[in-house]
C-alpha positions in Angstrom: 5.5 13.0 -28.5 4.4 12.1 -24.7 0.5 13.3 -25.3 0.2 11.6 -28.9 1.2 8.0 -27.6 -1.2 8.5 -24.6 1.7 9.3 -22.0 0.8 12.0 -19.6 4.0 14.3 -18.3 4.0 14.1 -14.5 5.3 17.6 -13.3 7.0 18.1 -9.7 5.9 21.1 -7.1 8.7 21.4 -4.7 7.8 23.5 -1.3 10.8 25.4 -2.8 8.1 26.8 -6.2 7.0 29.9 -5.9 3.5 31.1 -6.4 4.2 31.8 -10.6 5.9 27.9 -11.1 3.0 26.6 -9.6 0.6 28.3 -11.4 2.5 26.9 -14.6 3.1 23.6 -14.0 -0.7 23.2 -13.0 -1.5 24.6 -16.0 1.2 22.1 -17.9 0.1 18.9 -15.6 -1.6 16.1 -17.6 -2.7 13.1 -15.5 -1.6 14.3 -12.0 0.5 16.9 -10.1 3.2 15.6 -7.7 3.8 17.5 -4.9 7.1 16.9 -3.3 6.5 17.2 0.3 10.0 17.9 1.3 13.5 19.4 0.4 16.6 17.3 0.3 16.5 13.5 -0.8 13.5 11.3 -0.8 13.1 8.4 1.6 11.7 7.5 4.4 11.1 10.1 7.5 9.8 9.9 11.1 7.8 13.5 10.7 6.9 15.3 7.8 7.0 18.7 7.1 5.2 21.5 9.6 2.5 23.0 7.0 2.6 20.5 4.7 -1.5 20.1 4.5 -2.0 23.8 3.4 0.8 23.7 1.1 -0.6 21.1 -0.5 -4.5 22.5 -0.5 -2.5 25.8 -2.2 -1.6 23.5 -4.9 -4.9 22.1 -5.7 -6.6 25.3 -5.8 -4.7 26.1 -8.5 -5.9 23.3 -10.8 -8.6 20.8 -11.2 -5.9 18.0 -12.4 -5.2 15.6 -9.1 -2.7 16.1 -6.7 -0.7 13.9 -4.9 2.1 14.0 -2.2 5.0 12.0 -2.3 8.6 11.9 -0.7 9.0 11.1 2.7 5.6 8.8 3.3 6.5 6.0 5.1 3.5 4.8 7.7 0.3 5.0 8.0 0.4 7.9 10.7 1.5 10.1 7.6 -1.0 8.8 5.3 -3.9 9.8 8.2 -2.6 13.2 8.1 -2.5 13.7 4.7 -5.2 12.1 3.1 -7.9 14.9 2.7 -5.2 17.4 1.8 -4.7 16.3 -1.7 -6.0 13.6 -4.1 -3.5 10.5 -3.5 -0.5 9.5 -1.7 2.5 8.1 -3.3 4.7 5.9 -1.3 8.2 4.8 -3.2 11.3 4.3 -0.6 9.2 3.0 2.4 8.0 0.0 0.1 11.5 -0.4 -1.6 12.9 -0.7 2.2 10.5 -3.6 3.1 11.7 -5.6 -0.3 15.4 -5.0 0.7 14.9 -6.2 4.2 13.2 -9.1 2.9 15.1 -9.8 -0.1 16.8 -13.1 0.9 13.5 -15.0 1.8 11.7 -17.1 -0.7 9.2 -15.1 -3.2 5.9 -15.8 -1.7 7.4 -14.5 1.6 8.8 -11.6 0.1 5.7 -10.9 -1.9 3.8 -11.3 1.2 5.6 -8.9 3.7 5.5 -6.3 1.2 1.7 -6.7 0.5 1.2 -6.7 4.4 3.2 -3.2 4.6 1.4 -2.1 1.6 -1.9 -3.1 3.1 -1.1 -1.2 6.4 -0.6 1.8 4.8 -3.7 1.5 2.4 -5.8 0.5 6.2 -4.7 4.3 7.0 -7.0 5.6 4.2 -10.4 6.3 5.2 -11.6 7.0 1.2 -11.3 10.9 2.0 -8.4 11.6 -0.5 -9.7 13.3 -3.7 -13.0 14.6 -2.2 -11.9 18.4 -2.9 
């Protein structure tokens, strides 16, 4: 029903997904493949797992569908280290944390602080995402 309504079903590929499962995810995905950068729970991390760039690239080789990476990405350095590995970068928890931290402020200040943080993340991009 999702496809009939113009909604893409986004499949998640995990670091623990084997080759056969990754191939199936790549074949069935529409919109983009969401590559989960780490095992465990989502949330901001100081460091991303070693070998992440190559894992993302290996999924990219399986599909022409865009591959975006998320989970644990929380600072500009993470984005700089991953931007040419896949087609997109997803940041969730870090943005929510900024919003929570500023929740007691006036709406205008909350929006400004959130926009400043997102601007720093976006500023880390050099345009290499999606150039594979």
